[in-house]
RODO-2510 file (C-alpha; in nm, 4 decimals, decimal comma):
residues 307
     n   res          X          Y          Z
     1     m     0,0044    -0,0085    -0,0002
     2     d     0,1345     0,3355    -0,0686
     3     e     0,2013     0,5762     0,2070
     4     q    -0,1615     0,6369     0,3727
     5     l    -0,3353     0,9084     0,5981
     6     d    -0,5757     0,7933     0,8407
     7     s    -0,6084     1,1297     0,9951
     8     v    -0,5860     1,4713     0,8250
     9     p    -0,3638     1,7152     1,0534
    10     e    -0,5104     2,0568     1,1016
    11     p    -0,3675     2,3244     0,8751
    12     a    -0,1940     2,5887     1,0019
    13     a    -0,4272     2,8494     0,8543
    14     a    -0,7237     2,6879     0,9737
    15     a    -0,8815     2,9776     1,1749
    16     g    -1,1141     3,0521     0,9455
    17     q    -1,4539     3,2297     1,0469
    18     a    -1,7733     3,0134     1,0673
    19     l    -1,9892     3,0364     0,7489
    20     d    -2,2730     3,2762     0,8060
    21     r    -2,5596     3,0535     0,7916
    22     r    -2,8157     3,3221     0,7674
    23     a    -2,6583     3,4735     0,4672
    24     e    -2,6078     3,1407     0,3234
    25     l    -2,9880     3,0624     0,3584
    26     s    -3,0660     3,3903     0,2105
    27     e    -2,8529     3,3649    -0,1062
    28     f    -2,9471     3,0099    -0,1578
    29     l    -3,3198     3,1062    -0,1928
    30     r    -3,2558     3,3937    -0,3998
    31     t    -3,0352     3,2159    -0,6371
    32     r    -3,2811     2,9230    -0,6512
    33     r    -3,5784     3,1801    -0,7250
    34     a    -3,3817     3,3774    -0,9913
    35     r    -3,3411     3,0584    -1,1992
    36     l    -3,7249     3,0197    -1,2529
    37     k    -3,9568     3,1719    -1,4816
    38     p    -4,3049     3,2335    -1,4501
    39     e    -4,3837     3,0220    -1,7203
    40     d    -4,1780     2,7631    -1,5622
    41     v    -4,4421     2,7204    -1,2941
    42     g    -4,7506     2,8210    -1,5055
    43     l    -4,8031     3,1921    -1,4006
    44     p    -4,8357     3,4539    -1,6728
    45     d    -4,5264     3,6268    -1,7759
    46     f    -4,5201     4,0407    -1,7836
    47     g    -4,1601     4,0348    -1,8738
    48     r    -4,1397     4,4146    -1,9869
    49     h    -4,2511     4,5293    -1,6026
    50     r    -4,0156     4,2762    -1,4342
    51     r    -3,7078     4,4443    -1,2650
    52     v    -3,5568     4,1254    -1,1138
    53     p    -3,4593     3,7794    -1,3015
    54     g    -3,6974     3,5059    -1,2109
    55     l    -3,9665     3,4921    -0,9830
    56     r    -4,0816     3,7577    -0,7498
    57     r    -4,0942     3,6922    -0,3938
    58     e    -4,4819     3,7383    -0,4159
    59     e    -4,5004     3,4751    -0,6860
    60     l    -4,3135     3,2382    -0,4886
    61     a    -4,4955     3,2937    -0,1823
    62     q    -4,8213     3,2299    -0,3633
    63     l    -4,7120     2,8781    -0,4920
    64     a    -4,5597     2,7740    -0,1539
    65     g    -4,9074     2,8659     0,0064
    66     v    -4,7272     3,1221     0,2492
    67     s    -4,7599     3,4978     0,3470
    68     v    -4,5390     3,6965     0,1193
    69     a    -4,4058     3,8541     0,4543
    70     y    -4,3275     3,5145     0,6089
    71     y    -4,1321     3,4129     0,2869
    72     t    -3,9538     3,7473     0,2945
    73     r    -3,8233     3,7081     0,6393
    74     l    -3,7031     3,3672     0,5317
    75     e    -3,5406     3,4615     0,2542
    76     q    -3,3491     3,7453     0,4511
    77     g    -3,2157     3,4642     0,6404
    78     n    -3,4419     3,4359     0,9323
    79     g    -3,5574     3,0789     0,9439
    80     r    -3,6241     3,0452     1,3203
    81     n    -3,9036     2,8280     1,3897
    82     v    -4,0059     2,7553     1,0272
    83     s    -4,1670     2,4230     1,0144
    84     a    -4,0659     2,1086     0,7975
    85     e    -4,4112     2,1489     0,6227
    86     v    -4,3405     2,4956     0,5216
    87     l    -4,0090     2,4045     0,4001
    88     d    -4,1354     2,1272     0,1869
    89     a    -4,3952     2,3686     0,0184
    90     i    -4,1153     2,5997    -0,0534
    91     a    -3,8858     2,3451    -0,1930
    92     r    -4,1738     2,2167    -0,4108
    93     a    -4,2589     2,5706    -0,5303
    94     l    -3,8624     2,6172    -0,6178
    95     r    -3,8391     2,2793    -0,7709
    96     l    -3,5540     2,1783    -0,5692
    97     t    -3,3766     1,8491    -0,6132
    98     d    -3,3350     1,6041    -0,3095
    99     a    -2,9808     1,7529    -0,2592
   100     e    -3,1165     2,1130    -0,2565
   101     h    -3,4289     2,0122    -0,0299
   102     a    -3,1655     1,8676     0,2348
   103     h    -2,9326     2,1713     0,1915
   104     l    -3,2558     2,3849     0,2405
   105     t    -3,3303     2,1884     0,5566
   106     h    -2,9534     2,2312     0,6872
   107     l    -2,9706     2,5977     0,6729
   108     a    -3,2828     2,6781     0,8050
   109     k    -3,3243     2,4196     1,0698
   110     p    -2,9632     2,3528     1,1700
   111     k    -2,9187     2,0779     1,4040
   112     a    -2,7931     2,1715     1,7571
   113     h    -2,6795     1,8608     1,9434
   114     k    -2,3264     1,8802     1,8693
   115     k    -2,1044     2,1721     1,8946
   116     k    -1,8579     2,1221     1,6269
   117     p    -1,9049     1,7941     1,4827
   118     a    -1,6697     1,8722     1,1888
   119     a    -1,3743     1,9578     1,3914
   120     r    -1,2882     1,6069     1,5040
   121     t    -1,0301     1,4071     1,3205
   122     q    -1,1470     1,1719     1,0582
   123     q    -1,0226     0,7998     1,0808
   124     v    -1,0166     0,5055     0,8341
   125     r    -1,0251     0,1658     0,9714
   126     a    -0,7547    -0,0783     0,8815
   127     s    -1,0026    -0,3018     0,7447
   128     l    -1,1235    -0,0684     0,4663
   129     m    -0,7566     0,0120     0,3825
   130     q    -0,7085    -0,3768     0,3442
   131     l    -1,0376    -0,3561     0,1283
   132     l    -0,8917    -0,0869    -0,1193
   133     d    -0,5752    -0,3168    -0,1590
   134     s    -0,7621    -0,6154    -0,2500
   135     f    -0,9228    -0,4393    -0,5528
   136     d    -0,6912    -0,5665    -0,8136
   137     g    -0,6650    -0,3195    -1,1293
   138     v    -0,9137    -0,1127    -0,9615
   139     p    -0,8444     0,2274    -0,8724
   140     a    -1,0115     0,3372    -0,5504
   141     y    -0,9663     0,5865    -0,2673
   142     i    -1,1589     0,6791     0,0428
   143     v    -1,2681     1,0609     0,0730
   144     g    -1,3734     1,2296     0,3657
   145     r    -1,4962     1,5631     0,4724
   146     r    -1,4075     1,8877     0,2489
   147     a    -1,3138     1,6561    -0,0355
   148     d    -1,0154     1,5103     0,1736
   149     i    -0,8354     1,2087     0,0253
   150     l    -0,7593     0,9916     0,3096
   151     t    -0,6347     0,6433     0,1975
   152     w    -0,5854     0,4947    -0,1364
   153     n    -0,4518     0,2099    -0,3232
   154     r    -0,1744     0,1409    -0,5790
   155     m    -0,3888     0,1728    -0,8846
   156     a    -0,5518     0,5038    -0,7628
   157     a    -0,1927     0,6560    -0,7389
   158     a    -0,0885     0,5068    -1,1050
   159     v    -0,4226     0,6830    -1,2483
   160     f    -0,4149     1,0116    -1,0613
   161     g    -0,0542     1,0565    -0,9404
   162     d     0,1057     0,9729    -0,6029
   163     w    -0,0516     1,1511    -0,3624
   164     a     0,1791     1,0491    -0,1130
   165     q     0,4271     1,2977    -0,2516
   166     l     0,2018     1,5558    -0,1390
   167     p     0,1933     1,7158     0,2367
   168     p    -0,1410     1,5744     0,3716
   169     q    -0,3253     1,8943     0,3753
   170     e    -0,2877     1,9295     0,0065
   171     r    -0,4411     1,5919    -0,0562
   172     n    -0,7633     1,7552    -0,1293
   173     w    -0,9606     1,7293    -0,4408
   174     a    -1,0638     2,0873    -0,4070
   175     r    -0,7193     2,2363    -0,3808
   176     m    -0,5527     1,9950    -0,6631
   177     t    -0,8532     2,1045    -0,9010
   178     f    -0,8594     2,4488    -0,8606
   179     l    -0,4781     2,4987    -0,7582
   180     k    -0,2847     2,2678    -0,9561
   181     p    -0,3070     2,3661    -1,3025
   182     e    -0,1734     1,9727    -1,4268
   183     y    -0,4962     1,8616    -1,2997
   184     q    -0,7011     2,0637    -1,5886
   185     d    -0,4922     1,8617    -1,8210
   186     l    -0,5884     1,5371    -1,6642
   187     f    -0,9592     1,5918    -1,6678
   188     v    -1,0998     1,6042    -2,0127
   189     d    -1,4014     1,8058    -1,8694
   190     w    -1,2419     2,0077    -1,5935
   191     e    -1,5196     2,2300    -1,5691
   192     q    -1,7486     1,9536    -1,4774
   193     k    -1,5011     1,8229    -1,2312
   194     a    -1,4831     2,1745    -1,0725
   195     i    -1,8408     2,2122    -1,0689
   196     d    -1,8852     1,8790    -0,8883
   197     i    -1,6464     1,9786    -0,6151
   198     v    -1,7873     2,3026    -0,5522
   199     c    -2,1518     2,1669    -0,5148
   200     q    -2,0333     1,9172    -0,2742
   201     l    -1,8442     2,1774    -0,0769
   202     r    -2,1534     2,3723    -0,0575
   203     y    -2,3867     2,0862     0,0521
   204     e    -2,0950     2,0271     0,3356
   205     a    -2,1100     2,3980     0,4363
   206     g    -2,4777     2,3646     0,5016
   207     c    -2,4256     2,0500     0,7212
   208     h    -2,1227     2,1953     0,9080
   209     p    -2,1401     2,5879     0,9052
   210     d    -1,9351     2,5926     1,1893
   211     d    -1,6450     2,3640     1,0667
   212     p    -1,3254     2,5895     1,0681
   213     r    -1,1353     2,3759     0,8514
   214     l    -1,3934     2,3851     0,5694
   215     s    -1,4193     2,7895     0,6258
   216     a    -1,0608     2,7981     0,5808
   217     l    -1,0509     2,5841     0,2741
   218     v    -1,3391     2,8219     0,1097
   219     g    -1,1579     3,1459     0,2029
   220     e    -0,8072     3,0036     0,0671
   221     l    -0,9704     2,8886    -0,2664
   222     s    -1,1742     3,2125    -0,3011
   223     v    -0,8741     3,4129    -0,2813
   224     k    -0,6640     3,2049    -0,5089
   225     s    -0,8975     3,0873    -0,7911
   226     e    -1,1293     3,3129    -0,9972
   227     d    -1,2818     2,9836    -1,1191
   228     f    -1,3664     2,8973    -0,7835
   229     r    -1,5206     3,2520    -0,6954
   230     r    -1,7350     3,2238    -0,9858
   231     l    -1,8671     2,8471    -0,9138
   232     w    -1,9224     2,9145    -0,5430
   233     a    -2,1279     3,2410    -0,6004
   234     t    -2,4004     3,0087    -0,7916
   235     h    -2,4950     2,8562    -0,4600
   236     d    -2,5473     2,5110    -0,6362
   237     v    -2,5657     2,1936    -0,4244
   238     k    -2,5646     1,8391    -0,5192
   239     e    -2,4354     1,4741    -0,4350
   240     k    -2,2865     1,2894    -0,7274
   241     s    -2,2617     0,9087    -0,6812
   242     h    -2,1977     0,7666    -0,9929
   243     g    -2,1029     0,8746    -1,3307
   244     l    -1,8402     0,8835    -1,6157
   245     k    -1,4854     1,0531    -1,5839
   246     r    -1,2705     1,1046    -1,8960
   247     l    -0,8885     1,1460    -1,8574
   248     r    -0,5904     1,2182    -2,0222
   249     h    -0,3241     1,0047    -1,8754
   250     p     0,0425     1,0917    -1,9452
   251     l     0,1304     0,7231    -2,0027
   252     v    -0,1484     0,5529    -2,1444
   253     g    -0,3585     0,8331    -2,3105
   254     d    -0,7222     0,8665    -2,2729
   255     l    -0,9151     0,6865    -2,0288
   256     a    -1,2880     0,6603    -1,9922
   257     l    -1,3625     0,5397    -1,6358
   258     q    -1,7053     0,4878    -1,4705
   259     f    -1,7026     0,5721    -1,1032
   260     e    -1,9192     0,4445    -0,8216
   261     s    -1,9269     0,6131    -0,4642
   262     f    -2,0446     0,4243    -0,1718
   263     r    -2,0921     0,5896     0,1780
   264     v    -1,9400     0,3777     0,4686
   265     p    -2,2147     0,2500     0,6552
   266     d    -2,0929     0,3485     1,0031
   267     d    -1,9668     0,6783     0,9014
   268     g    -2,1604     0,8643     0,6271
   269     e    -1,9005     1,1178     0,5877
   270     l    -1,6564     0,8746     0,4474
   271     a    -1,7184     0,7609     0,0925
   272     l    -1,5502     0,4667    -0,1018
   273     v    -1,4765     0,5740    -0,4576
   274     t    -1,3954     0,3195    -0,7147
   275     y    -1,3256     0,3493    -1,1030
   276     h    -1,3596     0,0922    -1,3491
   277     a    -1,3620     0,0712    -1,7509
   278     q    -1,6124    -0,1059    -1,9841
   279     p    -1,4845    -0,4889    -2,0412
   280     g    -1,3001    -0,5180    -2,3659
   281     s    -1,2585    -0,1151    -2,4069
   282     a    -0,9482     0,0533    -2,4503
   283     s    -0,9510     0,1992    -2,1407
   284     a    -0,9513    -0,1464    -1,9694
   285     e    -0,6746    -0,2518    -2,1463
   286     a    -0,5015     0,0721    -2,0411
   287     l    -0,5638    -0,0041    -1,6795
   288     r    -0,4412    -0,3617    -1,7143
   289     l    -0,1281    -0,2076    -1,8610
   290     l    -0,0839     0,0294    -1,5643
   291     a    -0,1507    -0,2566    -1,3243
   292     s     0,1442    -0,4694    -1,4854
   293     w     0,3787    -0,1636    -1,4370
   294     g     0,2989    -0,1469    -1,0689
   295     t     0,5402     0,0763    -0,8926
   296     d     0,6828     0,1629    -1,2278
   297     a     0,3778     0,3615    -1,3310
   298     t     0,3447     0,5406    -0,9897
   299     r     0,6831     0,6692    -1,0252
   300     a     0,6403     0,7552    -1,3768
   301     g     0,3052     0,9422    -1,2882
   302     t     0,5092     1,1190    -1,0280
   303     t     0,6924     1,2947    -1,2951
   304     a     0,4176     1,3166    -1,5223
   305     p     0,2174     1,6344    -1,5586
   306     h    -0,0398     1,5542    -1,3011
   307     a     0,1541     1,4443    -1,0075
***
């Protein structure tokens, strides 16, 4: 097994302020309302008289069956004592996805039974590390909160580069995607990869607005990456559990890999991510070639553009 990480140390600049939950709630509702047009929800469109994009607050309140004053308070960030039924009605009116609905609930009705649940160190038990090593020819890793890469197998290092060469705090998909230009070469559709990362971080921010390390990460990326600032401002959220990733590998060329993400049953903040190619495809042959090279492929990847 490559050098692994079963806990991510606190970064030096982790004293970031907590994300403003009220501001997050306000902006999330505003951006969701702005993306809807009257005709999308069966309302007449008097376009020439509209001064704001999307639905007016009065229109959204009408669709949700709440008073304009009540909805206005909610959109201003005051979700105190809002009921689950009202949130459900607003989610239906805004046509939120399941992930967006959950995000709205996290922002409006935060759980108060833990002070700072995200500050604890995440652990990966030894049996999960052994499971990764048993995946012959299958790139796999475990990712935790804030897109931290906690542990991985030899094939993941051969495909994505030797993460053991990075300082622990840099073994993070968000930092690598936005701050390492070589990853723009690795991912054929880098923009979609970037969107996926930001959407996941937004979702986590709703779950853990008091996480200082997440706040520090968002602050760092906002300062250093214009692309991150642009995508963060959309307030989009989603959870992506499967799909297709196309890569440009420096040794074997183009790879088309299906990925699957599985939440660890006793710790839902850990996810096991695996990649595989269609049987008989050129990508499957390329993975077999990387597997046959073993550590040589990993060493080559270390000096390749994406290491």
